[in-house]
Structure formats: C-alpha cells, structure tokens
N, C-alpha and C positions, 0 to 999 in steps of 0.2 A: 726546482724543474722552472719550466717556462710559464707557468701559472701567471705571475704577475704581468707579465708580458700580453698574454691571451686578455686579461682583465683592463689593461690598457687599450687593446686594440676593441674591445668591446664597449670602453667608454666614448672611443669616438665614432661608433656607428650608430651613436645615437645623439644625431644634430638638435633633432627637434624635438627632445625630452632630455632636458639639463638636468632633473633630478637624478634619473639612471645614467647618465653620464658621471655626475659626480659620484653615485656610490660605486662605481666601477673603479672612477680614479683614484678611492680613497682606499680601496682593496687592494689595486695593485701596489699602494704605498705601504698598506698596511704588510703585504708579502715580501716586498723589497723596498724598504724605506730608503735606498741608496737611488734609485731608479727615477733621473730627472724630468722625463717629459709629462709623468702624469702631475706634477708640479705644477709645470709649463699650463697644460690643458686646463688645472683647475683655478690656474691665475687668472687666464682667458676669459672663463664660465664667468667667475663672478665679475671683471671688469665688465662684459657684454648684461650682467643683472645689476650693475651700479652700486656692487657691494666692494669699494677699493679698500678697507680694511681686512677683509678675508682674502682680499687680491694679495696684496701686499704680507701676506703668511706665506702664501705657497710661492710667489714671485721673488722673495728673498731667500728661502728655504733652496730654489733653484741656483740662485747664485753662490750662495753657501757650496751645495754641491756640486756646481761646475762653474766656478768662475770664468772661465774663457768660454762660455755659452751668451752671447750678447742679448739673447732674448730674454734671460732671466733679468736683464739691467733694465731694459728698455720695457717690460712688463711692470718692472719696481719706477722706472721713473715717470713712467702714464700715473701709475696709483698714487704715487705721492703727489705728483702736482694736483689728483683730483679732489685730494684729502686737505688740498691747502697747505701742505709741507712742501713749500716751494726751494726752501734751501736744502731739504736734503733731497730734493728732486735734480736741484742744480748740481749738487755735490757729487750725486752718481753720475749723472751725465758728466762732469767733467772726467770721472775715473773712467768711463766707460769710450770717452773719445779719446783719452790717451792711450788703451789697449787697441781700438779699431779707429783710426784717423779717418779710413775712408768709409766707413758702412754708411750707405743713406738712409737708413733709419734712425739713424742718432743723429745725424744731419738735419732729417726732418722733425726729429725733439727739439734741436737746438731751436729752429726758426719757431715751432709751437710754440715753448717756453717765452719766447719774448715775446710774444702777443698779450 
C-alpha cells in the first residue's frame, strides 16, 4: 500500500515539531526503505539541529538510493564541510558538478567552500 507515503506526508505536516516529523519519516523508511524523500527530509532536520553526523547518514543513503538526485549530494557536501571533512566535501562537490554543471546550488556551494 501507500502507507509509507502517508507517513512521509505526516512528517512534512509537523514543521514546528521536529520530533514528530522524525518519527513519521522513520516510519515511512521502515515501511519502504527504498523511498528516498524521507531520507532527504531527515538530513534537512538534522542539519537544522546541527547534528551533521546524523545528517550525513541520511544524506548519504539518499545518494546511494537515488544517485541522480542533486539534493542528496548538496546535503552531504554541506554536512561533510560542517564536520570538518573538507576533503570529502570537495570530492563529492567535484563529482556532483561533473554531473550537474549548471546547478546553481552546487555553484553556490563551490563559492561557500572557497571561503
């Protein structure tokens, strides 16, 4: 069924209650582990909370599940940079820019990482 999707939508319906959102996104993943969007949403939440190690777990899983989705790379690059792993951030950015040379978010990250 579509229960995994309902839990994903429920997770998005809690913008002010991150704990509930995390619970719903994790339930969505439990029901359908190959559905990429809750991984993206969890990575975003953990970035907002400053937990870049957890953000990396979910953003890297998003890249693994859907390597043609730039957002997984963008969240991973940001998290690697925030954890001080600049070489990994740079390596991933180069790979992503090779795939999407015109992506403005990746261009912005390039400028951000040069600072």
